[in-house]
N, C-alpha and C positions, 0 to 999 in steps of 0.2 A: 504494500500500500504506500510505498514511498513515492512522493511526488517527483516526477522526472522532468527535466527540461526538454523542450522540443524546439527544433529550429523553425518550425512553422506555427504561426499563431492559429491557423486554421486547424492543424492537427492537434494543437493543445486544446482547442475548444471541443474537438470531437473525442478526445481521449478521456475515458471514464476516470483514469487515474488523476486527471486534473480537476475533477469535480471538487467543489469547495468542501472543506471539512464539515461545515454546517449541513450541506446537502447529504453527505454520507451519514451523519448522525440522524438526520430526519428520516432517511431510508431505514436505518436500523430501528428507529422508533416505530415506524409503520409496521415493519416486519414483526417486531416484538409484540405490538398490540394484537395483530392478527393471530400470531402463534399463541398468545396468552388466552384469547377468546376460544380458539380451537381446543386448546388443552382443557379449559374449564368446561366447555359445553359438551365435549366428547368424553370427559373423564379420563383422558390419556395420561397415565401416570408417567410413562417414559418421556413424553414431551415436557411435562412439568418438571421432571427431574433434570432433563437436559438443559432447559432454560435456567433452572436454579444453579446448576453447575457452571454454565457459561458465565452468568452474572457473578457468581461467587469467585471464580478464578480471576475475573477482571478486577474485582474489588481487592482481592488478595494480592495481586500484582502491584496495585497502587499502594497498598499498606506496606508492602515489602520495602519500598523505597523511602518510607516516611522517616525512620530514625536517622540514616545518614544524610538525607536531604535536609531535614530541619536543622540538625546540628551544624553541618557545614555551611548552610545558607545563612544562618544567624551569625556564625563566627565570621565568615567572609564579609557579610554586610556590615557588621559592627566595625571590623578592622578597616573596611573600605571607606568609612567616614573620614579617614585621614585625607582623602582626596576631595572632600567637600568643604568649602568655606561655610562658616556659620552652621556647622553640623548640629549643634545643640538647638539652635532656633528651628531648623528643619524638623528635627525629631519632636520638639515641643509642639510645633504647629500641627504636625501629623497626629499626635496624640489628642490634641484639642479637637481636631476635626473628627477623629474617631468617636470621641465622647459626644460631641455635638450632634452628629448624624444619628448616633444610637439613641439619643434623647428624643429626636424627632420621630424615629422609627417606633419607639415604645409608645409615644403619644398617639401615633396612628393606630397601634394595636389596641390601646385602651379605648379610644373613641369608637373604633369599629366594634369592639366588644359591647360597648354600651348601646350602640345602635342595633346590632344584630341579635343580641341576647342569645348566644349560641347554646346555652344550657337550659334555657326556659322551655318547658314542655318535654324535655328529654327524660324518658323513664328508664333510667339505668341505676343500678344499685352498686355500692362500693363493696358489698359483701362478696368475698371471694376474689376481689381485684388484687392482684399481686403487687405489692410495693416494689418499686424498682430496686435492683441490687445496688446500683451506684447512686448515692445520695449526695446532694450538694450541701455545703456548709461554709460559713465564713472562715473557718479555720483551714479549709481544704487548700486554699491558695498558699498559706504560710507553711503548712505541714507538708504539702506535696511538692513544693518548688525545689527543695534541696534533696538530692538523691542520697540514699544510704551508701551506694557505691556506683561508680561510673558505669560498670557493665550492666547493672540492673536497669539503669535508665534506658539503655539501648534495647535490652532483651524484652523489657516490659512495654516498650514503645510509649513511654510517658513523655508526651510532647512538652509539657510545662517544664519538666526537669531538663529536657534536651535544650530548650530555649535558654534556660538558666545557665547551663554549662557552656553553650555556644557564646552567650553574651559575656560571661566571665572571661573566657579564653580570648575572645575578641578584644576586650578592654586591655587584658594583659599584653596582647600582641601590639596594641597601640602604644602602650607604655614602653615596651622593649625596643620598638623602632626597627632598625635594620637587622638586629640580632634575631628577630622573629620571622625574617623573610623566608627562610627555608620551610618553616612550619606553615606559613600562609600559602606558599607555593603548593605544598602538598594538599592543603585543605581546598584550594581552588581547583586542583586537578581532580580530587575526589568528587567535588561538587559537579564539575563538568562531566565526569564519567556517569554519575548518578542521573544527571539531567538527560544525558544522551540515551541511557538505557530506559529512563522513564518516558522519553519521547516515543520509543517503540511501543510502549504500553499504551500511551495516549492514542497512537494511530489505530489501536484495536478498539477504540471507544464505540464505533458503530456496532461492532459485534457485541461488545459488553452492554450497549444500550438495549439491543434486542433481548438479551438474556435477562437484564434487570427489570425492564418494563414488562416483559412477558411473564416473568415469575410473579410479579406483583399482581397482575390481572388474573393469572391462573390460580393464585392462592387466595385472593381477597374478592375479586369481582366487584360488584356493587353492593352486595348484601351487607358487608361490614360497614360500608360508608353510610348506609341509609340512616341509622339512628344518629350518626355524627355528621350528617350532611351539612348542616348550618355551620358547625365548627370548622369542618374541612374547607368549605367555600370561603369562610371568613379569613382563615389563614392564607389561602391563596390570594384572596382579594387584598388583604393587608400587605402582603409581600409585593404584589403587583403595583399597589399604590406607591410604595416606597421606590420601586424600580422605575416606574414609568411616569411618576408625578414628582416625587420629592427629589430624586437624583437629577432628572432633567432640569428642574428649576434651579438647583444649585449649580449645575454645569453652565447654564445660560446666564444666570444673574450674578453668581459669585465668580465663576471661572471665565465667563465671556466666550465659551466655546460652544460649538454646535452639538447638542445632545444626540441628534439623530446620527451624526457621523461617529460620535463616540460609541454608540451601541453597534453600529455597523461594523466597527473595527474590533470591539471587545466581545462580540457575540460568541465566537468559538469557545472562549473560556467560560462564559455563562452557560452555554449548552453542555459542556463537559461537566461543570459543577452540578447541573441539574440531574444528569444521569448517573454520575459517580457518587454523588452525595459526600464529597470530600474536598474541603477547601485546601488541605495540605496536598492531596494528590493532584489538584488542579494548579498548584502554585507555579510550577515551571512554565505552564502555558500562560498563566496570568501575568507572570513577569515578562514574557515575550510580547504579549499584547501591549503591556504598559510601555515598554521601551521601543519595540520595533514598529508599532502601529500608532501609538498615542503620543509619542515624543517625549516621554519623561526620561531624564538622564539616567543611565544605568547605575551610576554611583549612588544616586538617591533611591532609585527603585529597588536596588539590591538590599536596602534597609527597610523601606516602607512595605514592600510586598510580603516578605517573610513575617514581619511584625504584624501586618494585617491578617495574614492567614491563620495566626494563632490567637488573635485578640479581637478582630473586627468581625462581629457576628450580628448584623442587624436583623437577620431572619431568625436565627436560633436563639439569640440572647435578648431580643427586644420585642419584635412583633409576636412571636410564638408564646413566650411565657406570659405576656400580658393577656392575650386572648385565652390561654389555657387556664390561668388563674381565675378569670371571670367565669369561664365555663364550669370549673370545679366548684366555685362558690355558688353558682346558680343551681347546680344539681344537688348540692348539699343544703340548700336553703340558707346560706350565709350571706348576710348583708355587708357589702363593702362600702366604706366611706372615703372621704377625701384623703384621710391619712393613709389608708390602704393603697390607694392609687399612687400616692407619692412614694410609698415604699416600693411598689412595683417598678416605678421609674428609677428609683435609686438602685435597686438590686440589678436591674437590667443594664444600667449604664456602668456601674462600678463592678458588679459581680461577674461579668463575662470572662475576665481573666482567670477566674477559678475553674472554668470549664475546659481550658486548653488541654490539660493532660488527662481529662476524664472522658465522659461520654456525651459531650456536646449538649444538645438541647434538653435531654432527659435530666442531666444534672442541674442545668440552669432552671428547669421547671421545679425540681424538688427543692432547690434553694429558695425559689420564690414562694412555693407553697408553705415551706417550713417557716419562712419569715412572716407570712401572713397568718400562721396558725391553722392552715387548712390541711385536711388529711392527705398524707402522701399517697395513700392508695388511689386517690383521684388520678394520679399520673399513670397508674396501671391501666386505667380504662383507655388511655390514649396510646399505649405501647403498640397495640396491634396495627394501628394505621400510621405509626410513626414513619415507616419507610416512604409512604406516599407523601406525607407532609414534609419530610426531610428534603425531598427533591427541590421544592420551591424555596425552602429556607436556605439551602446551600447556594442556590443560584443568586439569591438576594445577598448573601454574605459576600460572594466573590465579586458581584457587581459593585458593592460598596468598597471592596478592597482595591478596585481600580479607579473608582471615582475620586477618592481622597488624594492619592498621589497626583492625579491630574490637577485637582483644585490647588493643592499646595504648590506644585511646580509652576502653574500658571500665575498664581499670586506672587511667587518669588521671582518671576521673570526668567525661569530656566526651562520652560516648556518649549520644545522645538515645534513651532507652529507649522513649519513646512511638512514635517513628518505627520503631524496630526491631520493636516488637510490633504495629504497625498492619497491616491487610491490605494486600497488594501492589496498587498501582494499575496499570492498563494502561500499557504503554510508549507514550509519545507523543513527538513531536519536541521536543527541549529548547528551553526558552524562554531568552532572554538574562537573565543575572543582573541584579538591580537594583544601582544604584550602591552600592558598599560604604562603610560608615561607617568612620572611623578609630577602631576600637575593638579591644580584645583579647579573645581567647577565654579564659575562665577555665580554669585547670588546677588540679586538686586538688593540695595540697601533699603 
């Protein structure tokens, strides 16, 4: 499936290998939906099993690359700040935009929950609902960030601990200067190797899409969604409002860039996030979209994208927990007041960092429910449809992870407008970056 160059523009247009990545994923989506309905309506166990295995292998391949990818990406990105002037200001503004957009996203979730009342009239009981194994708590961030041993952080795939280790070693490399050059060269080489291998996995996304979507339909169909239809629609609607209303307004008003062009160029990463349900697995493609298509300097993007992939979760940590908390409160007959809604906003904006090394939205939800004093078993009712909800949540996460670097780069005067305005080139395998000169990226005062 590697995209090959062709001397003739006509032959390129006719060559299926030149079809856009988005079209390939769309075809996989259609095939998966059709196969899923066939498996469900015919009771074909072997087809359901095949779809499950295909989707599972694709996700497993993505997860395989997570530990070395996160560790080396954070390490190299932190050490790479030596090439950027006013690095502290860039990092600070990135964090502020992460928090600000998360606050807007949770406000969307709360307002939508009050309008749609997703739990009103739903006749479900918490009796027998299994409480999630992974529970969020305010101490999770502090107790989980420091690994008991380095090997355990990698073998357990604890993203938060890997981020911590990468950041510490990156800062240490900054302090050592030239003496750390051999170590940084090794880390950069490992990062390039992992990204190269992960690109081959990403090229399998159309096949993985067919398996993941087909398995979801074969397993759940519409029966499971019926009693939770309002909640499911509210989650999708809330995430879509953030993606197609909030982000475009910020891009146009704050960044002064064309939001339609932004999404046209960023769409492959959003699509991959939707089907893979993994911000970390999508990170290499996200970074390529941000630098190669959207014009953000690679020195800044190498920090902002890995940072965002582990902490920027507008779908999982803002829209979803707000709606889910309102849903659980309504089915249990609990009245929420203004203080409760402010707590939801606070937990969503500040607590998302505690989910990085755990189980994403489920942990964020249990953290929110426990803060409000709602029964954690309420989260168990939503576990069955979580894969369906997680697709749109992750797509929203990744879209936000690309919006913020574009906004910051534009405001700082370092966005390459020519790259942003240029037509999108076909996705090809990434080439190794040339040896970087010791120079600084100018930042407007």
